PAZAPA-4460 file (N, C-alpha, C; in steps of 0.05 Angstrom, whole numbers, plus 32768, in hexadecimal, padded with zeros to 4 digits):
% residues 287
    n_x    n_y    n_z   ca_x   ca_y   ca_z    c_x    c_y    c_z   seq   type   mol
   7ABA   7CD7   7EE0   7AD1   7CD1   7EF1   7ADD   7CB6   7EE8     1      M     A
   7AF7   7CB6   7EE3   7B05   7C9E   7EDB   7B07   7C8A   7EF2     2      S     A
   7B05   7C70   7EEB   7B08   7C5C   7F00   7B22   7C4C   7EFA     3      T     A
   7B36   7C5B   7EF1   7B50   7C4F   7EEC   7B62   7C50   7F05     4      T     A
   7B70   7C3B   7F0B   7B82   7C3B   7F22   7B99   7C4D   7F1C     5      A     A
   7BA7   7C58   7F31   7BBE   7C69   7F2D   7BD3   7C5A   7F1D     6      P     A
   7BE2   7C6A   7F0D   7BF7   7C5D   7EFC   7C0D   7C50   7F0C     7      A     A
   7C15   7C5C   7F22   7C2A   7C51   7F32   7C22   7C53   7F50     8      H     A
   7C20   7C3C   7F5D   7C17   7C3A   7F79   7C2E   7C2F   7F8A     9      V     A
   7C32   7C3C   7FA0   7C46   7C32   7FB4   7C38   7C26   7FCB    10      G     A
   7C44   7C12   7FD7   7C3A   7C06   7FF0   7C51   7C03   8003    11      V     A
   7C4E   7C0F   801B   7C63   7C0D   802F   7C5B   7BF6   8042    12      L     A
   7C6A   7BE1   8041   7C64   7BC9   8050   7C5B   7BB2   803E    13      G     A
   7C6A   7B9D   803E   7C64   7B87   802C   7C5B   7B6D   803A    14      G     A
   7C4E   7B70   8051   7C42   7B59   805F   7C29   7B50   8051    15      G     A
   7C18   7B41   805F   7C00   7B36   8053   7BEE   7B4C   8047    16      R     A
   7BE9   7B62   8057   7BD8   7B77   804D   7BE5   7B87   8036    17      M     A
   7BFE   7B8F   803A   7C0C   7B9E   8026   7C0F   7B8F   800C    18      G     A
   7C15   7B75   800D   7C17   7B65   7FF5   7BFC   7B62   7FE7    19      A     A
   7BE7   7B60   7FF7   7BCC   7B5F   7FEB   7BC5   7B78   7FDD    20      G     A
   7BCC   7B8F   7FE9   7BC6   7BA9   7FDC   7BD6   7BAB   7FC2    21      I     A
   7BEF   7BA3   7FC3   7C00   7BA4   7FAB   7BF3   7B92   7F95    22      A     A
   7BEB   7B7A   7F9D   7BDE   7B68   7F8B   7BC6   7B74   7F7D    23      H     A
   7BB5   7B82   7F8D   7B9C   7B8E   7F82   7BA2   7BA3   7F6D    24      A     A
   7BB6   7BB4   7F73   7BBC   7BC9   7F60   7BCB   7BBE   7F47    25      F     A
   7BDB   7BAA   7F4A   7BE7   7B9D   7F33   7BD2   7B92   7F20    26      L     A
   7BBE   7B84   7F2B   7BA9   7B79   7F1A   7B99   7B8F   7F0C    27      L     A
   7B98   7BA7   7F19   7B8A   7BBD   7F0D   7B9A   7BCD   7EF8    28      A     A
   7BB3   7BC5   7EF4   7BC3   7BD1   7EDF   7BD8   7BE5   7EE8    29      G     A
   7BDA   7BEA   7F03   7BEE   7BFD   7F0D   7C0A   7BF1   7F0D    30      S     A
   7C1E   7C03   7F0B   7C39   7BFC   7F14   7C38   7BFD   7F33    31      R     A
   7C46   7BEA   7F3F   7C45   7BE9   7F5D   7C61   7BE6   7F68    32      V     A
   7C67   7BF7   7F7C   7C81   7BF5   7F8A   7C7B   7BF0   7FA7    33      T     A
   7C85   7BDA   7FB2   7C83   7BD4   7FCE   7C9E   7BDA   7FDB    34      V     A
   7C9D   7BE9   7FF1   7CB5   7BEF   8000   7CB4   7BE2   801C    35      V     A
   7CCA   7BD5   8023   7CCC   7BC8   803D   7CE4   7BD3   804D    36      E     A
   7CE7   7BC9   8065   7CFB   7BD5   8077   7D18   7BCE   8070    37      R     A
   7D1C   7BB8   8062   7D37   7BB0   805A   7D36   7B9E   8042    38      D     A
   7D4D   7B96   8037   7D4D   7B86   801E   7D40   7B6B   8022    39      D     A
   7D45   7B5E   8039   7D3A   7B44   803D   7D1B   7B45   803E    40      D     A
   7D11   7B59   804C   7CF3   7B5D   804D   7CE8   7B64   8032    41      A     A
   7CF7   7B74   8022   7CED   7B7B   8008   7CEC   7B62   7FF6    42      A     A
   7D00   7B51   7FF8   7D01   7B38   7FE9   7CE9   7B26   7FF0    43      S     A
   7CE4   7B24   800A   7CCD   7B14   8014   7CB3   7B1F   800A    44      A     A
   7CB1   7B3A   8009   7C98   7B47   7FFF   7C94   7B41   7FE2    45      A     A
   7CAA   7B42   7FD2   7CA8   7B3C   7FB6   7C9E   7B1F   7FB1    46      S     A
   7CA9   7B0C   7FC0   7CA0   7AF0   7FBE   7C83   7AEE   7FC5    47      T     A
   7C7A   7AFC   7FD9   7C5E   7AFC   7FE2   7C4C   7B07   7FCC    48      R     A
   7C53   7B1E   7FC1   7C42   7B2A   7FAD   7C41   7B19   7F94    49      V     A
   7C58   7B11   7F8A   7C58   7B02   7F70   7C4C   7AE7   7F73    50      L     A
   7C4F   7ADB   7F8B   7C41   7AC2   7F90   7C23   7AC5   7F8F    51      G     A
   7C19   7ADB   7F9A   7BFD   7AE1   7F99   7BF3   7AE5   7F7C    52      S     A
   7C03   7AF2   7F6C   7BFD   7AF6   7F50   7BFC   7ADB   7F42    53      I     A
   7C0F   7ACA   7F47   7C10   7AAF   7F3B   7BF6   7AA0   7F42    54      D     A
   7BED   7AA3   7F5B   7BD5   7A95   7F63   7BBC   7AA0   7F54    55      A     A
   7BBC   7ABA   7F50   7BA5   7AC6   7F41   7BA5   7ABD   7F24    56      S     A
   7BBD   7ABA   7F18   7BBE   7AB1   7EFD   7BB4   7A94   7EFB    57      I     A
   7BBC   7A84   7F0F   7BB3   7A68   7F10   7B94   7A66   7F12    58      A     A
   7B89   7A79   7F20   7B6B   7A79   7F24   7B5D   7A88   7F0D    59      R     A
   7B6C   7A92   7EFA   7B61   7AA2   7EE3   7B54   7ABB   7EEC    60      A     A
   7B5C   7AC7   7F03   7B52   7AE1   7F0B   7B66   7AF7   7F04    61      T     A
   7B7D   7AF1   7EFA   7B90   7B04   7EF0   7B93   7AFE   7ED2    62      A     A
   7B8E   7B12   7EC1   7B8A   7B0D   7EA5   7BA3   7B12   7E94    63      L     A
   7BB8   7B1E   7E9F   7BD0   7B24   7E90   7BE5   7B0D   7E94    64      E     A
   7BF8   7B0B   7E82   7C0E   7AF8   7E87   7C1E   7B00   7EA0    65      P     A
   7C2A   7AED   7EAD   7C39   7AF3   7EC5   7C4F   7B07   7EC1    66      V     A
   7C5C   7B07   7EAA   7C72   7B1A   7EA4   7C68   7B36   7EA4    67      D     A
   7C4F   7B3B   7E9D   7C44   7B56   7E9D   7C42   7B61   7EB9    68      A     A
   7C3A   7B50   7ECC   7C38   7B59   7EE8   7C54   7B5D   7EF3    69      Y     A
   7C66   7B4B   7EEE   7C81   7B4E   7EF8   7C8E   7B67   7EEE    70      R     A
   7C88   7B6F   7ED5   7C95   7B87   7ECA   7C8B   7BA0   7ED7    71      A     A
   7C73   7B9F   7EE4   7C68   7BB7   7EF1   7C6D   7BB7   7F0F    72      R     A
   7C7C   7BA4   7F19   7C7F   7BA2   7F36   7C9C   7BA3   7F3E    73      F     A
   7CA2   7BB2   7F53   7CBD   7BB1   7F5F   7CB9   7BB2   7F7E    74      I     A
   7CCD   7BA7   7F8C   7CCE   7BAA   7FA9   7CE9   7BB7   7FAF    75      S     A
   7CEA   7BC6   7FC5   7D01   7BD5   7FCC   7D03   7BDA   7FEA    76      S     A
   7D1B   7BE1   7FF3   7D1E   7BE9   800F   7D23   7C07   8011    77      A     A
   7D1E   7C15   7FFB   7D24   7C32   7FFA   7D0A   7C41   7FF5    78      D     A
   7D01   7C52   8007   7CE8   7C61   8003   7CEA   7C76   7FED    79      R     A
   7D02   7C7C   7FE3   7D05   7C8D   7FCC   7CF8   7C81   7FB3    80      A     A
   7CF3   7C67   7FB4   7CE5   7C59   7F9D   7CC8   7C63   7F9A    81      A     A
   7CBE   7C71   7FAE   7CA3   7C7C   7FAD   7CA2   7C97   7F9D    82      F     A
   7CB8   7CA1   7F93   7CB9   7CBC   7F88   7CA5   7CC0   7F71    83      A     A
   7C9F   7CAC   7F61   7C8E   7CB0   7F4A   7C72   7CA4   7F4F    84      T     A
   7C6B   7C9D   7F67   7C51   7C91   7F6D   7C3C   7CA7   7F6F    85      C     A
   7C24   7CA2   7F64   7C0E   7CB4   7F68   7BFE   7CAE   7F81    86      G     A
   7C01   7C96   7F8B   7BF4   7C8D   7FA4   7C07   7C7B   7FB3    87      L     A
   7C0A   7C80   7FCD   7C1A   7C6E   7FDE   7C08   7C66   7FF6    88      V     A
   7C05   7C4C   7FFA   7BF5   7C41   8010   7C07   7C36   8025    89      V     A
   7C04   7C40   803D   7C13   7C36   8054   7C05   7C1D   805F    90      E     A
   7C14   7C07   8061   7C08   7BEE   806A   7C1A   7BE0   807F    91      A     A
   7C23   7BF0   8093   7C33   7BE5   80A8   7C21   7BDC   80BF    92      V     A
   7C2B   7BCD   80D3   7C1A   7BC4   80E9   7C0B   7BDA   80F7    93      P     A
   7BF5   7BD2   8105   7BE3   7BE5   8111   7BEE   7BF0   812C    94      E     A
   7C02   7C02   8129   7C0F   7C0E   8140   7C12   7C2C   8139    95      D     A
   7C09   7C3D   814A   7C08   7C5A   8144   7C24   7C65   813E    96      L     A
   7C37   7C5F   8150   7C52   7C6A   814C   7C5E   7C60   8132    97      A     A
   7C5A   7C47   812C   7C65   7C3B   8113   7C58   7C48   80FA    98      L     A
   7C3E   7C4D   80FC   7C30   7C59   80E5   7C39   7C76   80E1    99      K     A
   7C3C   7C84   80F7   7C46   7CA0   80F5   7C61   7CA1   80E7   100      V     A
   7C73   7C90   80F0   7C8E   7C8F   80E3   7C8C   7C88   80C6   101      E     A
   7C7A   7C75   80BF   7C77   7C6C   80A4   7C6C   7C83   8092   102      A     A
   7C58   7C90   809C   7C4A   7CA4   808C   7C5C   7CBD   8088   103      L     A
   7C69   7CC6   809D   7C7B   7CDD   809A   7C93   7CD6   8087   104      T     A
   7C9C   7CBD   8089   7CB1   7CB4   8076   7CA8   7CB4   8059   105      G     A
   7C8F   7CAB   8055   7C84   7CAB   803A   7C83   7CC8   802F   106      I     A
   7C79   7CDA   8040   7C76   7CF6   8038   7C90   7D03   802F   107      E     A
   7CA6   7CFA   803B   7CC0   7D05   8034   7CC9   7CFD   8018   108      E     A
   7CBD   7CE8   800D   7CC7   7CDD   7FF4   7CB4   7CDE   7FDC   109      H     A
   7C9B   7CE7   7FE0   7C88   7CE7   7FCA   7C86   7D03   7FBE   110      V     A
   7C7B   7D04   7FA6   7C76   7D1E   7F99   7C61   7D2E   7FA7   111      A     A
   7C61   7D48   7FA2   7C4F   7D5A   7FB0   7C32   7D54   7FAB   112      A     A
   7C2B   7D48   7F94   7C10   7D42   7F8D   7C08   7D25   7F92   113      D     A
   7C19   7D16   7F9E   7C13   7CF9   7FA4   7C00   7CF7   7FBB   114      A     A
   7BEF   7CE3   7FBA   7BDC   7CDD   7FCF   7BE8   7CC9   7FE2   115      V     A
   7BE4   7CCD   7FFC   7BEE   7CBA   8010   7BD5   7CAF   801F   116      I     A
   7BD5   7C94   8022   7BBF   7C87   802F   7BC9   7C74   8045   117      A     A
   7BB9   7C71   805A   7BC0   7C5D   806E   7BAC   7C46   806D   118      S     A
   7BB6   7C2E   806F   7BA5   7C16   8070   7B9C   7C10   808D   119      N     A
   7B9E   7C23   809F   7B96   7C1E   80BB   7B7A   7C14   80BC   120      T     A
   7B75   7C02   80CF   7B5A   7BF8   80D3   7B4C   7C05   80EB   121      S     A
   7B5B   7C16   80FA   7B4E   7C22   8112   7B5A   7C3D   811A   122      S     A
   7B73   7C42   8114   7B80   7C5A   811F   7B75   7C73   8111   123      I     A
   7B71   7C88   8120   7B66   7CA1   8117   7B75   7CAD   80FF   124      S     A
   7B67   7CB1   80E9   7B73   7CBE   80D2   7B7B   7CDB   80D8   125      I     A
   7B6B   7CE8   80E8   7B72   7D04   80F0   7B8C   7D05   8101   126      D     A
   7B8F   7CF1   8113   7BA7   7CF0   8123   7BC0   7CEB   8112   127      E     A
   7BBD   7CD9   80FF   7BD3   7CD4   80EC   7BD9   7CED   80DA   128      L     A
   7BC3   7CF9   80D1   7BC6   7D10   80BF   7BD4   7D27   80CC   129      A     A
   7BD1   7D2A   80E7   7BDD   7D40   80F5   7BFB   7D3F   80F5   130      A     A
   7C07   7D28   80EE   7C24   7D26   80ED   7C2F   7D2C   80D1   131      T     A
   7C1E   7D31   80BE   7C26   7D36   80A2   7C27   7D53   809C   132      L     A
   7C38   7D5B   8089   7C3A   7D76   8080   7C21   7D7F   8070   133      T     A
   7C17   7D6C   8060   7C00   7D72   804F   7BEA   7D5D   8054   134      D     A
   7BD9   7D61   8069   7BC5   7D4D   806F   7BAE   7D4C   805B   135      P     A
   7BAC   7D60   8049   7B96   7D60   8036   7B99   7D49   8022   136      A     A
   7BB1   7D3F   801E   7BB4   7D29   800A   7BB5   7D0E   8018   137      R     A
   7BAB   7D0D   8030   7BAC   7CF4   8040   7B90   7CEA   8046   138      F     A
   7B8D   7CD0   8046   7B73   7CC3   804D   7B78   7CA6   8055   139      L     A
   7B63   7C99   805F   7B65   7C7D   8065   7B5A   7C6C   804E   140      G     A
   7B68   7C57   8047   7B5F   7C42   8035   7B62   7C27   8042   141      M     A
   7B4D   7C1F   8050   7B4D   7C07   8060   7B45   7BEF   804F   142      H     A
   7B59   7BDF   8047   7B55   7BC6   8038   7B4F   7BB0   804C   143      F     A
   7B43   7B9A   8042   7B3C   7B84   8053   7B4B   7B6B   804C   144      F     A
   7B50   7B5A   805F   7B60   7B42   805C   7B4E   7B2A   8057   145      N     A
   7B54   7B1A   8042   7B69   7B1D   802E   7B61   7B31   8019   146      P     A
   7B73   7B43   8011   7B6D   7B58   7FFF   7B63   7B4E   7FE4   147      V     A
   7B71   7B3A   7FD7   7B68   7B31   7FBD   7B4B   7B28   7FBC   148      P     A
   7B41   7B1B   7FD2   7B26   7B10   7FD2   7B12   7B23   7FDD   149      A     A
   7B1A   7B38   7FEB   7B07   7B4B   7FF8   7AFB   7B5D   7FE4   150      S     A
   7AE1   7B63   7FE7   7AD3   7B74   7FD5   7AD0   7B91   7FDE   151      A     A
   7ADB   7B97   7FF6   7AD6   7BB1   8003   7AF0   7BC0   8009   152      L     A
   7AEF   7BDB   8006   7B04   7BEC   8010   7AF6   7C03   801E   153      V     A
   7AFE   7C08   8037   7AF2   7C1E   8047   7B03   7C37   8044   154      E     A
   7AF8   7C4C   8038   7B06   7C65   8034   7AFF   7C77   804C   155      I     A
   7B14   7C80   805A   7B0F   7C90   8072   7B17   7CAD   806C   156      V     A
   7B04   7CBE   8070   7B07   7CDB   806B   7B0F   7CE9   8084   157      R     A
   7B27   7CF5   8084   7B30   7D05   809A   7B25   7D21   8098   158      G     A
   7B27   7D30   80AE   7B1D   7D4B   80AE   7B2B   7D5D   809A   159      A     A
   7B45   7D57   8095   7B54   7D68   8082   7B56   7D5C   8066   160      A     A
   7B4B   7D44   8062   7B4D   7D38   8047   7B3F   7D48   8032   161      T     A
   7B4C   7D4E   801C   7B40   7D5D   8007   7B28   7D4E   7FFB   162      A     A
   7B10   7D5A   7FF9   7AF9   7D4C   7FEF   7AFD   7D3E   7FD4   163      P     A
   7B0B   7D4A   7FC0   7B0E   7D3B   7FA6   7B1E   7D21   7FA9   164      P     A
   7B2E   7D20   7FBE   7B3E   7D08   7FC2   7B2C   7CF0   7FC9   165      L     A
   7B16   7CF5   7FD7   7B04   7CDF   7FDD   7AF8   7CD3   7FC4   166      I     A
   7AF1   7CE4   7FB1   7AE6   7CDB   7F97   7AFB   7CCC   7F87   167      E     A
   7B14   7CD5   7F88   7B2A   7CC6   7F7B   7B2D   7CAB   7F87   168      S     A
   7B2D   7CAA   7FA2   7B30   7C90   7FAF   7B19   7C7D   7FA8   169      A     A
   7B01   7C87   7FA7   7AEA   7C76   7F9E   7AF0   7C6A   7F83   170      R     A
   7AFA   7C7A   7F71   7AFF   7C70   7F56   7B15   7C5B   7F56   171      A     A
   7B2A   7C60   7F66   7B40   7C4C   7F67   7B36   7C31   7F71   172      W     A
   7B25   7C32   7F86   7B1B   7C1A   7F92   7B09   7C0B   7F7D   173      V     A
   7AF9   7C1A   7F6F   7AE9   7C0E   7F5A   7AFA   7C02   7F44   174      Q     A
   7B11   7C0E   7F3E   7B23   7C03   7F2A   7B2F   7BE9   7F33   175      A     A
   7B30   7BE4   7F4D   7B39   7BCB   7F57   7B24   7BB5   7F56   176      L     A
   7B0C   7BBD   7F4E   7AF5   7BAA   7F4E   7AE9   7BA6   7F6A   177      G     A
   7AED   7BBA   7F7B   7AE3   7BB8   7F97   7ACF   7BCF   7F9B   178      K     A
   7AC1   7BCD   7FB1   7AAD   7BE1   7FB8   7AB7   7BF4   7FCE   179      T     A
   7AB6   7C0E   7FC9   7ABF   7C21   7FDE   7AA7   7C29   7FF0   180      P     A
   7AAD   7C2B   800A   7A9B   7C38   801C   7AAA   7C4F   8029   181      V     A
   7A9D   7C66   802D   7AAA   7C7E   8037   7AA0   7C83   8053   182      V     A
   7AB2   7C86   8066   7AAB   7C8C   8082   7ABB   7CA3   808D   183      V     A
   7AB0   7CB1   80A0   7ABF   7CC6   80AD   7AD2   7CBA   80C1   184      A     A
   7AE7   7CC9   80C8   7AFA   7CBF   80DB   7AED   7CBD   80F7   185      D     A
   7AED   7CA5   8102   7AE2   7C9F   811C   7AF0   7C86   8126   186      A     A
   7AF2   7C82   8140   7B00   7C6A   814A   7AF5   7C50   813E   187      P     A
   7B07   7C41   8131   7AFF   7C28   8124   7AF0   7C2B   810B   188      G     A
   7AEB   7C44   8102   7ADC   7C4A   80E9   7AC1   7C3B   80EB   189      F     A
   7AB8   7C2E   80D6   7A9F   7C1F   80D7   7AA5   7C01   80D9   190      A     A
   7AB6   7BF7   80C8   7ABA   7BDA   80C6   7AC8   7BCE   80DF   191      S     A
   7ADE   7BDB   80E8   7AEC   7BD0   80FF   7ADB   7BD2   8118   192      S     A
   7ACD   7BE8   811B   7ABD   7BED   8133   7AA8   7BD7   8136   193      R     A
   7A99   7BD2   8120   7A84   7BBE   8121   7A8F   7BA2   8121   194      L     A
   7AA4   7B9D   8111   7AAF   7B82   8110   7ABC   7B7A   8129   195      G     A
   7ACB   7B8C   8136   7AD8   7B86   814F   7AC3   7B81   8166   196      V     A
   7AAE   7B92   8166   7A99   7B8E   817A   7A8D   7B72   8179   197      A     A
   7A88   7B69   8160   7A7D   7B4E   815D   7A91   7B39   8165   198      L     A
   7AAA   7B3C   815C   7ABF   7B29   8163   7AC4   7B27   8180   199      G     A
   7AC5   7B3D   818F   7ACA   7B3D   81AB   7AB4   7B2F   81BA   200      L     A
   7A9B   7B34   81B2   7A85   7B26   81BF   7A85   7B08   81BA   201      E     A
   7A8D   7B00   81A2   7A90   7AE3   819C   7AA6   7AD7   81AE   202      A     A
   7ABC   7AE5   81B2   7AD1   7ADB   81C3   7AC7   7AD8   81E0   203      I     A
   7AB8   7AEC   81E9   7AAD   7AEA   8205   7A9A   7AD2   8207   204      R     A
   7A8B   7ACC   81F2   7A79   7AB5   81F3   7A89   7A9B   81F5   205      M     A
   7A9F   7A99   81E7   7AB1   7A81   81EA   7ABC   7A80   8206   206      V     A
   7AC5   7A97   8210   7AD1   7A99   822B   7ABD   7A90   8240   207      E     A
   7AA3   7A97   823C   7A8E   7A91   8250   7A82   7A75   824C   208      E     A
   7A8B   7A66   8238   7A81   7A4C   8233   7A65   7A4B   8227   209      G     A
   7A5D   7A61   821A   7A42   7A62   820E   7A40   7A4E   81F7   210      V     A
   7A55   7A4D   81E6   7A56   7A3A   81D0   7A72   7A38   81C6   211      A     A
   7A77   7A25   81B5   7A92   7A22   81A9   7A96   7A37   8193   212      S     A
   7AAF   7A3B   818C   7AB5   7A4E   8177   7AA7   7A46   815D   213      A     A
   7AA8   7A2B   8157   7A9C   7A21   813F   7A7E   7A27   813E   214      E     A
   7A70   7A23   8155   7A53   7A27   8155   7A4C   7A44   8155   215      D     A
   7A5C   7A55   8162   7A57   7A72   8160   7A59   7A7C   8144   216      I     A
   7A6F   7A73   8136   7A72   7A7B   811A   7A5C   7A70   8108   217      D     A
   7A54   7A58   810D   7A3E   7A4C   80FD   7A24   7A5C   8101   218      A     A
   7A1F   7A66   8119   7A07   7A76   811F   7A07   7A8F   810E   219      A     A
   7A1F   7A9B   810A   7A20   7AB4   80FB   7A20   7AAF   80DC   220      M     A
   7A2E   7A9A   80D4   7A2E   7A95   80B7   7A14   7A89   80AD   221      T     A
   7A08   7A78   80BC   79EF   7A6B   80B3   79D6   7A7B   80BB   222      L     A
   79D7   7A87   80D3   79C0   7A96   80DC   79BE   7AB2   80D2   223      G     A
   79D5   7ABF   80CF   79D6   7ADB   80C6   79E3   7ADF   80AB   224      Y     A
   79EB   7AC9   809E   79F6   7ACA   8083   7A11   7ADA   8081   225      K     A
   7A20   7ADB   8098   7A3A   7AE6   8096   7A4C   7AD3   8086   226      H     A
   7A5D   7ADD   8075   7A6E   7ACB   8065   7A82   7ABB   8075   227      P     A
   7A89   7AC5   808D   7A9C   7AB8   809E   7A95   7ABF   80BB   228      I     A
   7A99   7AAD   80CE   7A92   7AB2   80E9   7AA6   7AC5   80F7   229      G     A
   7A9F   7AD2   810C   7AB0   7AE6   8119   7AC9   7ADA   8125   230      P     A
   7AC9   7AC1   812E   7AE1   7AB5   813A   7AF4   7AAB   8125   231      L     A
   7AEA   7A9F   8110   7AFC   7A98   80F9   7B08   7AB1   80ED   232      R     A
   7AF8   7AC6   80EB   7B03   7ADF   80E0   7B18   7AEB   80F2   233      L     A
   7B14   7AE9   810C   7B29   7AF2   811F   7B43   7AE3   811B   234      T     A
   7B41   7AC9   8116   7B59   7AB9   8110   7B67   7AC2   80F7   235      D     A
   7B57   7AC9   80E2   7B63   7AD2   80C9   7B70   7AEE   80CC   236      I     A
   7B62   7B00   80D9   7B6D   7B1B   80DD   7B86   7B19   80EF   237      V     A
   7B86   7B08   8103   7B9B   7B06   8116   7B92   7B0F   8132   238      G     A
   7B94   7AFE   8146   7B8B   7B05   8160   7B9A   7B1D   816C   239      L     A
   7BB3   7B1F   8165   7BC3   7B36   816E   7BB9   7B50   8161   240      D     A
   7BB1   7B4F   8148   7BA6   7B67   813B   7B8C   7B6E   8147   241      V     A
   7B7A   7B5B   814C   7B61   7B60   8159   7B65   7B6C   8175   242      R     A
   7B78   7B61   8184   7B7D   7B6C   819F   7B86   7B89   819D   243      L     A
   7B98   7B8F   818B   7BA2   7BAB   8188   7B8B   7BBE   8182   244      G     A
   7B7A   7BB6   8170   7B63   7BC7   8168   7B50   7BCA   8180   245      I     A
   7B4B   7BB4   818E   7B39   7BB5   81A5   7B44   7BC8   81BB   246      A     A
   7B5E   7BC7   81C0   7B6A   7BD8   81D4   7B67   7BF5   81CC   247      E     A
   7B6B   7BFB   81B2   7B68   7C16   81A9   7B4B   7C20   81AC   248      Y     A
   7B38   7C0F   81A4   7B1C   7C17   81A6   7B13   7C19   81C3   249      L     A
   7B1E   7C09   81D4   7B18   7C0C   81F1   7B21   7C27   81FB   250      E     A
   7B39   7C2F   81F3   7B43   7C49   81FB   7B32   7C60   81F0   251      A     A
   7B27   7C5C   81D8   7B19   7C72   81CB   7AFB   7C72   81D2   252      Q     A
   7AEF   7C5A   81D5   7AD2   7C58   81D7   7AC8   7C4B   81F1   253      L     A
   7ADA   7C41   8201   7AD1   7C37   821B   7AD2   7C19   821E   254      G     A
   7AC9   7C10   8235   7ACE   7BF4   823D   7ABE   7BDF   822D   255      E     A
   7AAB   7BE8   821D   7A9C   7BD4   820D   7AAF   7BC7   81F9   256      R     A
   7AC6   7BD3   81F4   7ADA   7BC7   81E2   7AF1   7BBA   81F1   257      F     A
   7AEE   7BB7   820B   7B04   7BAA   821B   7B09   7B8E   8211   258      A     A
   7B22   7B87   820B   7B28   7B6C   8201   7B22   7B57   8216   259      P     A
   7B15   7B41   820E   7B11   7B2B   8221   7B2B   7B1F   822A   260      P     A
   7B2B   7B13   8242   7B43   7B07   824D   7B4D   7AF0   823B   261      A     A
   7B3A   7AE1   822F   7B41   7ACB   821D   7B52   7AD5   8205   262      L     A
   7B4A   7AEC   81FA   7B5A   7AF7   81E4   7B76   7AFE   81EC   263      L     A
   7B78   7B0B   8203   7B93   7B12   820E   7BA4   7AF9   8213   264      R     A
   7B97   7AE4   821E   7BA7   7ACC   8224   7BB1   7ABE   820B   265      R     A
   7BA0   7ABC   81F7   7BA8   7AAF   81DE   7BBE   7ABE   81D0   266      L     A
   7BBD   7AD9   81D0   7BD2   7AE9   81C5   7BEC   7AE5   81D4   267      V     A
   7BEA   7AE6   81EF   7C02   7AE2   8200   7C0F   7AC7   81FB   268      A     A
   7BFF   7AB3   81F5   7C09   7A98   81F0   7C13   7A94   81D3   269      E     A
   7C10   7AA9   81C3   7C1A   7AA7   81A7   7C06   7A9A   8194   270      G     A
   7BED   7A96   819C   7BD9   7A8A   818B   7BCA   7AA1   817D   271      H     A
   7BD4   7AA9   8166   7BCB   7AC2   8159   7BB8   7ABC   8141   272      L     A
   7BB1   7AA3   813D   7B9F   7A9D   8128   7BAC   7A8E   8111   273      G     A
   7BA3   7A93   80F9   7BAD   7A84   80E1   7BCC   7A87   80DE   274      R     A
   7BD6   7A9F   80E3   7BF3   7AA3   80DE   7C05   7A93   80F0   275      K     A
   7BFB   7A8A   8107   7C0B   7A7A   8119   7C01   7A5D   811A   276      T     A
   7BEB   7A57   810C   7BE1   7A3B   810B   7BCC   7A35   8120   277      G     A
   7BC7   7A48   8132   7BB2   7A43   8146   7BA8   7A5D   8151   278      R     A
   7B8E   7A5F   8154   7B80   7A75   8162   7B67   7A69   816F   279      G     A
   7B50   7A70   8164   7B38   7A62   816D   7B34   7A48   815D   280      F     A
   7B44   7A46   8148   7B43   7A2E   8137   7B60   7A24   8133   281      Y     A
   7B63   7A0C   8129   7B7D   7A01   8121   7B80   7A07   8103   282      E     A
   7B97   7A11   80FB   7B9C   7A19   80DF   7BB5   7A0B   80D4   283      W     A
   7BB9   79F2   80DB   7BD2   79E4   80D4   7BD7   79E3   80B6   284      K     A
   7BC2   79E1   80A6   7BC6   79DD   8089   7BBF   79F7   807A   285      D     A
   7BBA   7A0D   8088   7BB0   7A25   807A   7BC0   7A3E   8081   286      E     A
   7BD8   7A3B   808B   7BE8   7A52   8092   7BF4   7A5F   8079   287      R     A
***
């Protein structure tokens, strides 16, 4: 089985996650097309992706000249640009209605043999697949933030996903230099379900005055060898993103995933973590 990335990859959504996915496939040798909602957003996505490539070149983790990457990359506001893609990854925010609109829109513009993937971190692949004409070519490819530095991609197998597609996805992930794990469709899959459970309990401990965020994170990084503590990770992921996933998991799995009042309050106050400069930590110099 070849571990070559697809020749032409599309990404719908050029935010932090979408730009990271584009970056990963560019480094693996693919042509990449990012599509955004309008020309301004497409221009911002282009700046984000190419800036990330420049940073990789500066760190010597990207081995080609910058012009080679630029020649393989375009951004657009027209989904018709996906027409020649062999794989299109949806990377819009974690909202069911938004993802359904995105995925059905992708299906209208890709070739009959193109693979469609969702970067969802928690929404049911089967629920999303039910809105597509051909669910056999659909699966989950859950990348982790930040994509360039993350070593893992969670491949989510839907009930209708064609079995050979899972093996193709494994090979694509390996071509990115990352490790694939395959899970069945279930609320939160494996990573989000376990990660959110730990994060919510850490938030409850702060709320109850058990320990500071810094000391809770130190307990997990030093005591359990986690590379990053659950509260710092929540800040990096985004408190609003964590809240949305927790609400979804609560609806699917019960009150053990009920979001703590502290999480709701911080989100309501606009303290969303690194992207706003404050969450459980101050991020003034790291936004």
